[in-house]
C-alpha positions as CSV (number, residue, x, y, z in Angstrom):
1,M,30.8,101.9,86.8
2,I,31.7,98.6,84.8
3,K,33.1,100.6,82.5
4,T,35.2,102.6,84.9
5,I,36.8,99.9,86.9
6,S,38.0,98.1,83.7
7,S,39.5,101.1,82.7
8,I,41.2,101.5,85.9
9,A,42.1,97.3,85.2
10,L,43.4,98.0,81.8
11,A,45.5,100.8,82.9
12,G,47.1,99.0,85.9
13,L,48.4,95.9,83.7
14,L,49.7,98.0,81.5
15,A,51.3,100.0,83.7
16,F,52.7,96.6,85.2
17,T,53.6,95.1,82.1
18,I,55.6,98.1,81.1
19,T,57.4,99.1,84.2
20,G,57.8,95.5,86.4
21,C,58.1,92.8,83.4
22,S,61.3,93.1,82.2
23,D,63.7,90.3,83.6
24,K,67.3,92.0,81.6
25,E,69.6,93.7,83.7
26,P,69.9,97.6,82.7
27,K,73.3,98.3,79.8
28,A,75.7,100.2,80.1
29,D,75.5,103.2,77.8
30,P,77.1,102.5,74.9
31,K,78.7,105.9,74.2
32,A,80.2,106.2,77.6
33,D,83.9,106.3,77.4
34,F,86.5,106.1,80.3
35,R,89.6,106.6,78.2
36,C,91.9,109.5,79.1
37,K,91.2,112.3,77.4
38,Q,92.4,116.0,77.5
39,E,90.5,119.4,75.5
40,N,87.8,116.6,74.5
41,V,90.5,114.2,72.6
42,L,92.7,111.2,73.3
43,A,95.3,111.6,75.2
44,P,98.0,109.1,76.8
45,K,97.4,107.1,79.9
46,W,99.5,109.0,81.9
47,T,98.3,112.3,81.7
48,C,95.1,111.1,83.6
49,I,97.0,108.9,86.2
50,P,100.6,109.6,86.1
51,M,101.7,106.3,87.0
52,V,105.7,104.7,87.2
53,E,106.9,101.5,88.1
54,G,109.1,101.9,91.2
55,A,108.8,105.6,90.9
56,Y,106.6,108.9,92.1
57,A,104.8,110.3,89.4
58,G,103.3,113.5,89.0
59,V,102.1,115.8,85.7
60,G,103.1,119.3,85.0
61,V,101.5,121.4,82.2
62,A,102.3,124.4,80.5
63,K,100.1,126.5,77.9
64,K,101.5,127.3,75.0
65,S,103.7,130.4,75.6
66,A,105.1,132.7,72.8
67,A,108.5,132.4,74.9
68,G,108.9,128.9,73.1
69,M,108.9,125.6,73.8
70,G,112.1,125.5,76.0
71,H,110.1,128.0,78.6
72,M,107.0,125.7,78.6
73,R,109.9,122.8,79.1
74,K,110.7,124.1,82.0
75,V,107.0,125.3,83.2
76,A,105.8,122.0,82.4
77,A,108.7,120.8,84.8
78,A,108.3,122.9,87.4
79,N,104.9,122.3,88.1
80,G,105.3,118.6,87.7
81,R,107.3,118.4,90.6
82,S,105.1,121.1,92.5
83,D,102.9,117.8,91.7
84,L,105.6,115.6,92.9
85,A,105.9,117.1,95.8
86,Q,102.4,117.1,96.9
87,Q,101.6,113.8,96.6
88,I,104.7,112.9,97.7
89,E,104.0,114.8,101.5
90,S,100.7,113.5,102.2
91,Q,101.8,109.7,101.1
92,V,104.7,110.4,103.4
93,K,102.0,112.3,106.3
94,D,99.8,109.4,106.2
95,K,102.5,106.5,106.4
96,V,104.2,108.8,109.1
97,E,101.1,108.9,111.4
98,T,100.9,105.0,110.7
99,F,104.1,104.4,111.9
100,T,104.2,106.9,115.0
101,R,101.0,105.0,116.5
102,T,102.7,102.0,116.7
103,T,105.7,103.3,118.0
104,G,104.0,105.7,121.2
105,N,103.0,104.6,124.5
106,G,99.8,106.6,126.1
107,N,101.6,109.7,127.4
108,N,104.6,109.2,125.1
109,E,102.3,109.4,121.5
110,T,103.9,112.1,119.6
111,V,102.2,111.6,116.4
112,D,102.0,115.5,116.0
113,Q,105.1,116.4,117.4
114,V,106.7,113.3,115.1
115,T,104.6,114.1,111.8
116,T,105.4,117.8,111.6
117,A,108.9,117.5,112.2
118,V,109.0,114.7,109.4
119,S,106.8,117.2,107.3
120,K,109.1,120.4,107.6
121,Q,112.0,118.4,106.9
122,L,110.5,117.0,103.7
123,A,109.8,120.5,102.8
124,K,113.2,121.1,102.5
125,I,113.8,118.2,100.1
126,D,114.3,119.8,96.4
127,L,113.4,116.4,94.4
128,K,117.0,115.4,93.4
129,G,116.9,113.1,90.4
130,S,113.6,114.4,89.3
131,K,113.1,114.2,85.7
132,G,110.9,114.3,83.1
133,V,110.3,110.6,81.2
134,D,107.7,112.1,78.6
135,V,105.8,114.4,77.3
136,W,102.8,115.2,75.2
137,T,101.2,118.4,73.6
138,S,98.4,119.2,73.1
139,P,95.8,120.4,70.1
140,S,95.7,123.9,71.9
141,G,99.7,123.9,72.2
142,S,99.7,122.5,75.6
143,L,102.4,120.7,77.2
144,Y,101.9,118.0,79.7
145,M,105.2,116.8,81.4
146,L,105.5,113.2,83.0
147,V,107.8,114.1,85.8
148,T,109.1,111.4,88.6
149,V,111.7,110.1,91.2
150,P,112.9,107.4,92.0
151,A,111.1,106.0,95.1
152,S,114.0,104.8,96.7
153,S,115.6,108.0,97.2
154,V,112.2,109.6,98.8
155,N,111.6,107.0,100.9
156,K,115.4,106.7,102.1
157,T,115.3,110.5,102.7
158,V,112.4,109.9,105.1
159,K,113.6,107.2,106.7
160,D,116.5,109.7,107.5
161,S,114.2,112.9,108.4
162,V,112.1,110.4,110.6
163,K,115.4,109.0,112.7
164,T,116.7,112.6,112.9
165,S,113.2,113.6,114.4
166,F,112.9,110.4,117.1
167,K,116.7,111.3,117.9
168,N,115.7,114.8,119.5
169,D,113.5,112.8,122.2
170,N,116.0,110.8,123.7
171,A,112.6,108.6,125.0
172,L,111.2,108.4,121.9
173,W,114.8,107.8,120.6
174,Q,114.9,104.3,122.2
175,M,111.3,102.7,121.5
176,F,111.8,103.4,117.9
177,Q,115.7,101.3,118.7
178,S,113.1,98.0,119.2
179,Q,113.4,95.5,115.8
180,N,110.1,95.2,115.5
181,A,109.8,99.4,115.1
182,L,112.8,99.2,112.6
183,E,111.3,96.1,110.6
184,K,107.6,98.7,110.2
185,L,109.6,101.3,109.0
186,D,111.4,99.2,106.3
187,K,108.1,97.9,105.3
188,E,106.6,101.3,105.1
189,F,109.6,102.9,102.8
190,P,111.1,100.5,101.2
191,S,114.7,101.8,100.1
192,D,116.2,99.0,97.8
């Protein structure tokens, strides 16, 4: 009996020592690598996170093609513009919904109507001024292209679209005219 109690006590002490006596914090895995990689090789950071100061940025990818580099550039640019359009539409929708909530009151609040109108007008934007600013070829031969469009030109188009959609309803347009609303719009969409 004493032998059993001694064995249990020894096992408990050993378990406590192994699991509970460390005052050190767990260390990060030294093998973890958070650098940008494409196809398991280091790649330019913009291929993972497209960012350019003063511009909206997107990445387009074209797989290696027998049609040649010219064709691949066109495909990568088109895919980059598509990425840009999706990002801009998402960001604008969020900003416009926030903006319209501040200008609408009670029964006159028309967030869905305004957002829909602006989104339809933005779908017609052909991203004038967008261009490929950097390229990288992966080991497999795929072409990655960083495509940008100046934020000021997109923001100006967005502001014009918002104003046009509000003009479609005179009561909303009068609310929009208030100085406070104009200042809010300029903050959300800087064009200078």
